[in-house]
N, C-alpha and C positions, 0 to 999 in steps of 0.2 A: 726841650720842654718850654712851652709857652707860659707856664705858670698859672693858667686859668682855663676854664672850659668855655664853650660857646653854648648859648641858650637860644632856642627857637622861640620867637615871639608870635609870629604869624606866618602861615603858609597857605598858598592857594591850592586848589585841587591838584593832585598828583599829575594828572594828564595834561595840565596846561603848560605853556612855555613860560610861565610867570616867575614870581619872585618869592623868596623866603626872607623874612626879616629876622636877623640874628643879633642878639645882644652879647657883648663881650664880658659883662659882669651882671650879677644878680640885681643890683640896683637899677641898671639901665633897663633890664627886662621887666622889672616891676613897674617902672614908670611908663614904659611903652605899653604894657598890658593894660594899665589903668586908662591910658588914652583910648585904646580900642574899646574897652568896656564902657567908658563914658561917652563914646562916639565923638571924640575930639579929633579924630582923624578923618581925612577926606581921601577917598580912593577913586582912582581913575584907571581904566583899563583900555588898552588898544586891542582891537580884534579885527580879523578879516572874516567876513561872513559870505556865505553862498548867495548869489543873486545880487541884483541892484536894488537897494532901498531907495524908493522914489522921493520921500520927504527929506528935506535937509536936516531936520531934527524932529525928535518925537519923544514922548514920555509913555512908557509902557506901564500900565497899572493893572496888574493881574495877580490875584492871590496865588500862592504856591503852597502845595501840600505834598504829602507822601504818596507815592504810587503804591497802592495796596495789593497789586497783583503779585502772587507768590514768586514768580520768576524775576521780578524787579525789586522786591522788598530790599531795602537798604542800598539800592543801586541808583534809583531814579526818583525824581520829583516830578510833579505835574501841576496843572491848573484845574480849577473846578469845571472847565470845559469837558473834562474827561470824567466819566461816571465812577471810575476807580480812584479818584483823588480823595485822600483822607486828610482831615484836620488842616484845611487850607488857612493860611494867614496872609494878611495884606502885604503887598509887595510892590515896589516901584523902582523903575530904572529909567534914567535919562540917556538918550542916544543922539550923538551928533555925527553926521556923515562927513568924513574927511576927504574921501576920494572914491571914485568908482573906476573899475578897471576889469582886468581878467586875471584869473589864476588857473593854471592847468587848462587853458583855453575855454574856461567857463566864466560867466559874469561873476564879479565879486565886488564887495564894498568894504573899504577900511573905515572903521567907526571908533569913536571915543565913547566909552560907556562910563556912567556914574551911577552906581547903585545907591539908591536913597535908603533902602532897607538892606538887611543883610541875611537873606535866606540862602539855604544850601542850594547850590547850582542855579542861583537866581538869574544870572546873565545868560547862561546856556538855555534855561527854560524859556525866558522871555523872548530871546531871539528865535528859538524854535517856534514859538507860538505865533510870531509875526511872519513865519515862513522863510527865515534866513538863518540857518544853523551856522555855527562857527566852523570854519574850515578845519577839518581833522577831528571833529566831534563825533566819534563812533557811536556813543551812547544815545545822543539826542538826534542823530540822523537816521534813527531806526537801523543802526548797524550797517549803514551803507558807505559812510565816509571813512575810508581806511588809509588815505594818503593825504597829508603827511601823518606820521605817527604821533604827533603832538598837535594840540589846538593852537591856532594863531589868531 
């Protein structure tokens, strides 16, 4: 018996290969949760995306809203570029290219991402909108990217 429980503070999308932040006692969880709520944390994510991003760095400023199509309700988000995008909110992501190469014999780019805002699926949607879906992102690749089983 460890004498205490573990408490989840923050978790990325289930389908990512990312991180879960866990506190070992309630006070730590409370303090960490306050930092997230007050936006005192800075988040950076590494991703491998399909294709070569030509610019060395870019900022993606596209609002994100809910995909209102019945078959995607609660599953996908979208930008106002789509007529079915409901309730879009301002969203911004910074992207720095770290390396260009190949994965599964296809062009790919390793990037460092910094979400400025915190919308649901923000990084996935922004990368899809610039034509570079995350490797393994089944949902935002129009269900064509099935390998690997997790996003990287």
